C-alpha positions as CSV (number, residue, x, y, z in Angstrom):
1,M,-9.4,-23.2,-6.0
2,S,-8.6,-21.1,-9.0
3,L,-8.8,-17.7,-10.6
4,S,-11.2,-17.0,-13.4
5,K,-11.1,-13.9,-15.6
6,H,-14.0,-11.7,-14.6
7,W,-13.5,-8.7,-17.0
8,S,-10.8,-6.7,-18.7
9,A,-10.2,-3.2,-20.0
10,L,-7.5,-1.2,-21.7
11,L,-6.0,2.1,-20.5
12,D,-3.9,4.5,-22.5
13,D,-0.6,3.2,-21.3
14,Y,1.3,1.8,-18.2
15,V,-1.1,1.1,-15.3
16,I,0.7,3.0,-12.6
17,D,-1.8,2.4,-9.8
18,L,-5.0,0.5,-8.8
19,A,-7.3,0.8,-5.8
20,W,-10.6,-0.5,-4.6
21,P,-12.9,1.6,-2.3
22,P,-13.9,0.2,1.1
23,D,-17.2,-1.2,-0.2
24,G,-15.6,-2.9,-3.2
25,S,-18.2,-1.6,-5.6
26,L,-15.8,0.2,-7.9
27,L,-12.2,0.0,-9.1
28,A,-10.0,3.0,-9.8
29,A,-7.1,2.7,-12.3
30,A,-4.6,5.3,-13.2
31,A,-2.6,5.5,-16.4
32,Q,0.8,6.9,-16.3
33,S,-0.2,9.4,-19.0
34,G,-2.7,11.0,-16.6
35,A,-6.2,9.7,-17.1
36,V,-8.0,8.0,-14.2
37,M,-10.8,5.5,-14.9
38,I,-13.4,4.3,-12.5
39,Y,-15.0,1.0,-13.3
40,D,-18.0,-0.9,-12.0
41,A,-16.4,-3.8,-10.1
42,K,-19.0,-6.4,-11.1
43,T,-19.3,-5.6,-14.8
44,G,-16.3,-3.6,-15.8
45,A,-18.4,-0.8,-17.2
46,V,-16.8,2.6,-17.2
47,M,-18.5,4.8,-14.5
48,H,-16.3,7.8,-14.9
49,A,-13.3,8.9,-17.0
50,L,-11.5,11.5,-14.9
51,P,-9.0,13.9,-16.5
52,G,-6.6,13.1,-13.7
53,H,-3.3,15.2,-13.9
54,E,-1.6,17.1,-16.7
55,N,1.6,15.2,-17.8
56,G,0.8,12.2,-15.7
57,T,-0.8,10.6,-12.7
58,N,1.4,8.9,-10.1
59,C,-0.8,7.5,-7.4
60,L,-4.4,7.2,-6.1
61,A,-6.0,6.3,-2.8
62,W,-9.6,5.9,-1.6
63,M,-10.6,7.4,1.7
64,P,-11.2,4.5,4.1
65,G,-14.5,3.8,5.9
66,V,-14.8,3.2,9.6
67,S,-14.5,-0.4,10.6
68,G,-17.8,-2.0,11.4
69,Q,-19.7,0.8,9.6
70,Q,-20.1,1.8,6.0
71,S,-19.6,5.4,5.3
72,A,-21.2,6.4,2.0
73,V,-19.2,9.5,1.9
74,S,-15.8,8.0,2.5
75,S,-16.3,5.0,0.2
76,Q,-16.8,7.4,-2.7
77,L,-14.0,9.9,-2.1
78,L,-10.9,9.3,-4.2
79,A,-7.6,11.1,-3.9
80,T,-5.0,11.3,-6.7
81,G,-1.5,12.7,-7.0
82,G,0.3,13.7,-10.2
83,Q,3.2,15.3,-12.0
84,D,1.4,18.7,-11.9
85,G,2.2,18.9,-8.1
86,F,-1.4,18.7,-7.2
87,V,-3.4,16.4,-4.9
88,R,-6.9,16.2,-6.3
89,F,-10.1,14.9,-4.6
90,W,-12.9,13.3,-6.6
91,D,-16.5,12.3,-5.8
92,A,-16.8,8.9,-7.5
93,T,-20.6,9.2,-7.4
94,T,-20.7,12.2,-9.7
95,G,-17.2,12.0,-11.2
96,Q,-16.6,15.6,-10.2
97,Q,-13.4,17.1,-8.6
98,T,-14.3,18.3,-5.1
99,A,-10.9,19.9,-4.2
100,A,-7.3,20.4,-5.4
101,T,-4.3,21.2,-3.3
102,K,-1.0,22.4,-4.8
103,L,2.0,21.1,-3.0
104,G,4.6,22.8,-5.2
105,T,6.5,22.0,-8.4
106,P,7.7,18.4,-7.5
107,W,5.6,15.5,-8.5
108,V,3.1,14.1,-5.9
109,E,4.3,10.5,-5.8
110,H,2.9,9.1,-2.6
111,L,-0.5,9.1,-0.9
112,V,-1.8,7.2,2.1
113,W,-4.8,7.8,4.3
114,E,-4.7,7.6,8.0
115,P,-6.1,4.1,8.8
116,V,-9.3,3.5,10.7
117,G,-10.6,1.0,13.2
118,P,-13.4,0.6,15.6
119,V,-13.6,3.0,18.5
120,L,-12.2,0.8,21.3
121,A,-12.4,1.2,25.0
122,Q,-10.5,-0.4,27.9
123,A,-11.8,-0.3,31.4
124,G,-9.1,0.0,34.0
125,A,-7.9,2.0,37.0
126,E,-8.2,5.2,35.1
127,G,-11.7,4.4,33.8
128,A,-12.7,3.9,30.2
129,R,-10.2,5.1,27.5
130,K,-10.9,5.5,23.8
131,H,-8.8,5.5,20.7
132,A,-10.4,7.9,18.3
133,P,-11.2,6.8,14.7
134,C,-9.7,8.5,11.6
135,N,-10.4,12.1,11.1
136,G,-10.3,11.7,7.4
137,R,-6.7,12.8,6.9
138,L,-4.6,12.1,3.9
139,F,-0.8,12.1,4.0
140,A,0.8,13.3,0.7
141,A,4.5,13.6,-0.3
142,A,6.0,15.6,-3.1
143,G,9.8,15.9,-3.3
144,K,11.0,16.7,0.2
145,K,7.6,18.0,1.3
146,L,5.1,16.0,3.4
147,V,1.7,17.3,4.4
148,A,-1.5,16.0,6.1
149,L,-4.6,17.1,4.2
150,N,-8.2,17.1,5.3
151,S,-10.8,15.5,3.0
152,D,-11.8,18.9,1.8
153,G,-8.3,19.6,0.6
154,S,-7.3,22.0,3.4
155,V,-3.9,21.5,5.0
156,A,-4.1,20.0,8.5
157,H,-0.3,20.0,9.1
158,T,2.9,20.6,7.2
159,F,5.9,18.4,8.4
160,P,9.5,19.6,8.3
161,D,11.1,19.0,5.0
162,A,12.9,15.7,4.6
163,P,16.7,15.7,4.1
164,K,16.2,14.2,0.7
165,T,13.3,13.4,-1.7
166,I,10.7,11.2,0.0
167,T,10.7,7.8,-1.7
168,A,8.0,5.9,0.2
169,L,5.2,6.4,2.7
170,A,3.6,3.9,5.1
171,V,1.2,4.0,8.0
172,S,0.7,1.3,10.6
173,S,-2.8,0.0,10.8
174,S,-4.9,1.1,13.8
175,A,-7.4,-1.7,13.2
176,T,-4.8,-4.3,14.2
177,L,-2.0,-2.3,15.7
178,N,-1.5,-3.2,19.4
179,A,-4.8,-5.1,19.4
180,Q,-3.9,-6.6,22.8
181,L,-5.3,-4.4,25.5
182,S,-2.0,-4.1,27.3
183,A,-0.7,-2.1,24.3
184,F,-3.9,-0.3,23.7
185,N,-2.8,3.3,23.9
186,S,-0.3,3.2,21.0
187,P,-1.6,5.2,18.0
188,P,-0.9,4.5,14.3
189,H,2.4,5.8,13.1
190,L,3.3,7.5,9.8
191,S,6.7,6.7,8.3
192,A,8.5,8.4,5.4
193,A,11.6,7.1,3.7
194,Y,14.3,8.9,1.9
195,F,18.0,8.5,1.1
196,G,19.6,8.0,4.5
197,G,16.8,6.6,6.5
198,V,13.2,6.7,7.8
199,C,11.4,9.2,10.0
200,T,8.3,8.2,12.0
201,W,5.6,10.3,13.5
202,N,2.4,9.8,15.6
203,A,-0.2,9.9,12.8
204,D,-2.8,11.5,15.1
205,T,-0.8,14.3,16.7
206,F,2.0,14.6,14.1
207,V,4.6,14.5,16.9
208,A,7.9,13.0,15.8
209,Y,8.4,9.5,17.2
210,K,11.7,8.0,16.0
211,E,14.3,8.2,13.2
212,F,15.9,5.1,11.7
213,P,19.1,5.8,9.8
214,Y,20.0,3.7,6.7
215,G,22.9,4.4,4.4
216,N,21.2,4.1,1.1
217,T,18.1,4.8,-0.9
218,I,14.9,3.1,0.2
219,H,12.4,2.2,-2.6
220,A,9.6,0.6,-0.6
221,L,8.2,0.8,2.9
222,V,5.6,-1.3,4.7
223,W,4.4,-1.9,8.3
224,S,3.4,-5.4,9.4
225,P,-0.3,-5.5,10.1
226,D,0.4,-6.2,13.8
227,G,2.6,-3.0,14.0
228,K,5.7,-4.9,15.1
229,W,7.9,-4.6,12.0
230,L,8.7,-1.6,9.8
231,V,10.3,-3.0,6.6
232,A,12.3,-1.3,3.9
233,G,13.2,-2.5,0.4
234,C,16.5,-1.0,-0.5
235,Q,18.7,0.1,-3.3
236,D,21.6,-2.0,-2.1
237,N,19.8,-5.3,-3.0
238,A,18.6,-5.8,0.6
239,V,15.6,-5.8,2.8
240,H,15.9,-4.1,6.2
241,L,13.6,-4.5,9.2
242,W,13.2,-2.4,12.4
243,V,11.2,-3.1,15.5
244,P,10.2,0.4,16.5
245,A,8.9,-0.6,19.9
246,E,12.4,-1.9,20.9
247,E,15.7,-0.1,21.1
248,N,18.3,-1.0,18.6
249,M,16.3,-4.0,17.2
250,E,16.9,-4.2,13.5
251,L,17.5,-7.0,11.0
252,H,19.1,-7.1,7.6
253,M,18.8,-9.6,4.7
254,S,21.0,-9.0,1.7
255,G,22.1,-10.9,-1.4
256,Y,19.1,-10.1,-3.7
257,E,19.8,-10.0,-7.5
258,T,18.4,-6.4,-7.9
259,K,17.3,-3.4,-5.8
260,L,14.2,-4.3,-3.9
261,K,10.9,-2.5,-4.7
262,E,8.4,-5.2,-4.0
263,L,7.1,-5.9,-0.4
264,S,3.9,-7.3,1.0
265,F,2.9,-8.8,4.4
266,S,0.3,-11.5,5.1
267,Q,-2.7,-10.3,7.2
268,D,-1.5,-12.3,10.2
269,S,2.0,-10.7,9.9
270,Q,3.7,-14.1,9.7
271,W,4.9,-13.9,6.1
272,L,6.8,-11.1,4.3
273,A,6.9,-11.5,0.6
274,T,9.7,-9.7,-1.4
275,G,10.8,-9.5,-5.0
276,G,14.3,-8.5,-6.0
277,G,15.1,-11.4,-8.3
278,R,13.7,-14.5,-10.2
279,D,12.4,-15.9,-6.9
280,A,9.7,-14.4,-4.7
281,C,11.2,-14.8,-1.2
282,V,8.7,-15.4,1.6
283,W,10.2,-14.8,5.0
284,D,8.8,-16.1,8.3
285,C,8.5,-13.1,10.6
286,T,7.3,-14.9,13.7
287,G,9.3,-14.8,17.0
288,Q,12.6,-12.9,16.6
289,G,12.1,-12.5,12.9
290,P,13.5,-13.8,9.6
291,E,17.2,-13.0,10.0
292,G,19.2,-16.3,9.9
293,R,16.2,-18.3,8.5
294,E,15.9,-19.7,5.1
295,P,13.1,-18.1,3.1
296,L,10.5,-20.0,1.1
297,L,11.5,-19.5,-2.5
298,L,8.8,-19.3,-5.1
299,P,10.5,-19.6,-8.5
300,H,9.6,-17.5,-11.6
301,S,10.9,-17.5,-15.2
302,G,11.5,-13.8,-15.1
303,R,12.4,-11.2,-12.5
304,V,9.6,-10.7,-9.9
305,C,8.0,-7.3,-10.4
306,A,4.9,-7.4,-8.2
307,V,3.8,-9.1,-5.0
308,A,0.5,-8.8,-3.1
309,F,-1.0,-10.8,-0.2
310,Q,-4.7,-10.8,0.3
311,N,-6.2,-8.4,2.8
312,S,-7.8,-11.0,5.1
313,H,-6.5,-14.4,3.9
314,G,-3.1,-16.0,3.3
315,R,-2.9,-16.2,-0.5
316,L,-0.2,-14.4,-2.4
317,A,-0.2,-13.0,-6.0
318,T,3.1,-12.6,-7.8
319,G,4.0,-11.3,-11.2
320,S,7.2,-11.5,-13.3
321,T,8.6,-9.4,-16.1
322,D,7.8,-12.1,-18.7
323,G,4.0,-11.7,-18.0
324,V,3.5,-14.8,-15.8
325,F,1.1,-14.3,-13.0
326,T,1.0,-16.8,-10.1
327,L,-1.2,-17.4,-7.1
328,W,0.3,-19.1,-4.0
329,D,-0.5,-20.3,-0.5
330,P,2.8,-20.3,1.5
331,S,1.3,-22.5,4.2
332,R,0.8,-25.4,1.8
333,K,3.4,-28.1,1.1
334,N,2.9,-27.4,-2.6
335,P,2.2,-23.7,-2.5
336,M,1.3,-23.0,-6.1
337,I,-2.5,-22.6,-6.7
338,A,-2.8,-21.2,-10.2
339,E,-0.7,-19.7,-13.0
340,A,-1.6,-17.6,-16.0
341,R,0.3,-15.6,-18.6
342,L,-0.7,-12.0,-19.3
343,P,0.2,-10.0,-22.4
344,A,2.8,-7.9,-20.5
345,A,4.5,-7.7,-17.1
346,V,2.3,-6.9,-14.2
347,A,2.8,-3.3,-13.0
348,K,0.4,-3.3,-10.1
349,F,-1.8,-5.8,-8.2
350,A,-4.8,-4.8,-6.0
351,W,-7.1,-7.2,-4.0
352,S,-10.6,-6.1,-3.2
353,K,-11.3,-5.6,0.5
354,D,-13.1,-9.0,0.8
355,D,-10.4,-10.8,-1.3
356,T,-13.0,-11.9,-3.9
357,F,-11.4,-10.1,-6.8
358,L,-7.8,-9.4,-7.8
359,A,-7.0,-6.6,-10.2
360,A,-3.8,-6.8,-12.3
361,G,-2.6,-3.9,-14.4
362,T,0.2,-4.3,-16.9
363,E,3.0,-2.2,-18.2
364,Q,1.2,-2.0,-21.6
365,G,-2.1,-0.7,-20.1
366,Q,-4.1,-3.9,-20.0
367,L,-6.3,-4.3,-16.9
368,F,-7.6,-7.6,-15.8
369,V,-9.9,-8.4,-12.9
370,F,-9.9,-12.0,-11.8
371,K,-12.4,-13.7,-9.4
372,L,-11.3,-16.3,-6.9
373,V,-13.5,-19.4,-7.3
């Protein structure tokens, strides 16, 4: 197994974000300067060059499709956030902006769509019960402000202002969250991090769920795919884990070389990959979790600056500041699969939904799409 270069492109500058739509037919890439490019996933041809945001684009996110179905509308709707304080919605078929919502003067730095899954039913004493699929809501954060937007740009809900600037957003996955029927009724949860902790809400009803205090800045936030772990990458060179379903259950691993901004879970929730130094640390999160266990250390010649597990398989991509890009399989005795050197450090990884392609954007604006063969 190896990675072969499929195509490449060059953006104006630093590749600040990358995202694939649900059907994998396109790839969106945002340059820090503001432009957003939409490429044909197979050929690398430019389908649309969107103006993006004045002064700079910060983030982008495709509206998800319903699991088990292919929604032509959702697979072509792209949301972007930028330094102009706007969330903008784009039709990737035409390249036209369909809506724009001003959140204020702070930059829009975080976007995440409410996740989707099949409409499930459980027969029991109370009869059949259903968990509704996504209503097409996008959560967007700018400064202390957090809102839920409908796909037409209208505001569905405005949350109370956070105590400090929101530094990360994450939503648990309804497709796998509480997949066992015994825990069926639990909805996906939205979590927002800031200096001092994390606040979590029911993503369907917007009702506050729990607050998790933490005495420092949080730079990254991720839910495990099974919904058990909520994990923060922290300013104080540490990773912190909560088990929201249990009272007072939290773990802490410190001793990293630098503040921790890189987090990624494997699809089965067993492995948590982190940056924070010259080794990518891969923690075993089975059972009672990783605290007290030795991580698998994947060595690099520079500081690890990007980590990304596949969506449905167990391979991990890592990048370091010296431009080295490595593919690993943590379950193997010899985990390294392939290694390549890029012209600059990886700024962002993104796997296509079927894990066939891996996009890598660099700090100098180069974009590479690799195919797993």
